[in-house]
N, C-alpha and C positions, 0 to 999 in steps of 0.2 A: 216741292210735288214729290210724291211717293208715286213708283210706278206700279204696276198690277203685278201678281207675278207672275212668271210665265204659267202657260194652261197646263197642267197634269197629265202627263199621256199616262192612260188607263192601265195598269200593267193587266196581263194576259197569262193566268193562269193555264198550263199546260196538265199537268200532271200534279194529283199528291199522292202518298204511300203513308204509312201508320206515322213515320215520324219525319217525313219530309214533304215541304213544296215546291215545284219546278214552274218556273214563271220565265216570260222571255226577260233577259235584260232591260235595264234601263242607263241613262245614262251616268244618273245616281249612283250606279255601280262602281263608276271608274276607280275611287281609290279601292275597293276592295279586287278589284280587276289587276290594278297596279302592284298589289300584295301575291294575289294568286298568279300573276305570269312570270314576277321576277322569284318564285321560288325555286332552290335550285336545281328542286326533283324534274320540275314543269319544264326549266331550258334544257335540261339533258335528256327526257326522255319524249317531251310534247318538240321544244326548241325554242329558241330565244324569238319573241316577238320586235324585238324592239322597244319595250316598251319600257322607259328609266322615269317617269313622271306619272302623276293623275290627267293631264293633258295628253299625253302619249297612251293611258288608256283611253282614253274618251276617244279617239284616234283609231283604236285598236277594235274599240266596240263597233263604232262607227261603219270600219271597214269589213268587220269581221260580221260576228252576229248581226248586227243589223242591216245589213247588205243581205244577208243570206234569208232574215224572215221578207225580204222586200221581194227577192228571187222565185225562193223555193216555198215558202208560207212555214218554214222548218231554219233551225240553226243550234247554236250554245244557247242553252238556256242556263238560269242561276238556277243551283242546290242551295235552299236555306231548312231551317230547322221550321219544322212546322209550330211545336211550340212558341219558340222564342221570334222568330224572322231571322236570324242571325244568318247571314249568307257566307256558306261552306264552300262550294263549289260549283263548278259548271258539267252539266253531263248533255248531252243532243246528239243530232244529225247533221254532218256535215255532208254538202255535194260538192267532189272537188273536180275542177276541169279533168285532171287524169285518171281519175277514177272512174268505173262505166259504175259503179253501186253506189246508193248511197252509207257513209260510214260512221260509225258509233264514236264520238268520243268523249271524255270525262277527265275531270283536274279536281283535286280536292287539297284545301290546306292543311299541310301536315296535323295539327291538330287533331283533326278529322278523317285520319286514317284509320284503317283497322279497325274497323266501329261498324264497320256492313254498313255503311252509306252508299260507298261508289255502287257496290250491289245493288242496293236497293233503288238507286237512281236508274241506275244501266236498265234495272227488269224492267220501271216505268218507262224508258224512254222506246223499249225495244217492242212493248204492248202496247206505246203511242205509232210507235213509226208501223207497225202491220196492222192494227186494227182501227185506228182512227184512220191515218195516210193511207191504208191499203198497200203499203210497201211490201211486194212479195220477198225479197231480201235486206239483208242487212250486212255490208262488212264491217270489220275493225282492224286495225293497220296498228300493229306495235311494234315500238323500236328495239333492238337487240339487249340483255339484260334486264329488261324490265318483266323480271318472272311474276311478282305482283297483279301485273296487268293479263298476260298472258292465262294466270289460272283464274283471274275473276271470268273474264270470257269462256270459262271451257265450265265453271260453273254457272252460266249464262245459257248453254248449249251451245257456244260458235264452237268450229270445229277449225284448227289451223289447216291451209289451203295450200298454200306455197310459200315462198318467199322472193321479195322480188326487190327492186333498187328505187327508193324516193328519189325525188328530184335533189336531194341532198346526196345519193349515191350510197345511202348507207341502208343497207339490208335491211327490210323490214318483214315481220311476220304478218301474213291476210288470214283473217278467219273471215266465215259467214253463217250466217242462220239461215234458216228460212221462217217463214209466216207461223208454222207447227215447233217448230223447236223454241222460237223467244218466247213465247206464249205457254210453256209447260205440256203443251198437249202431245207432243210428240217428239221422239229422239235422234228421230232424223234431221238429216241436214242437207242442204243444199250443194247438187256437185258442181254448179256453172259457178266459174267465175270468172 
């Protein structure tokens, strides 16, 4: 006798852009997540998440994005090409215990970098953060040497604020943006960090 398939979770779309769909991640994304967080640049600039298999990726999803969705109503969202549904990365909001502000995070597979997708996704996330969630400010954390990420944050209107030490004691650059900067309505930035 054949068992019925498990109920499918409805995928929640967070935002769309001209070329992208940002949606909640699901357990079906585990193989993609395994590839993404295993990328050498992800490990170098974001960190080693200990994901060595698809099963590990499923556990990462449970204790990371899914937990964040449940606790805060936001988290890292899957970024996919609108035309094909191909997953290309993650972009979203994080609330870390050691950081006062919510911060934005993003990562793309190597084949999709340098095409404006990270900017497009991050801009959509900032707009969602400010306009839908009503966040007054969003921070960003950048590892030393990640000039491309620093440049992208600058294009988004985020201003470097300070260098601080992370949990791993690596110095990190922090940027912040106010509601008006992130939505392109003003060039002012938040002064409180």
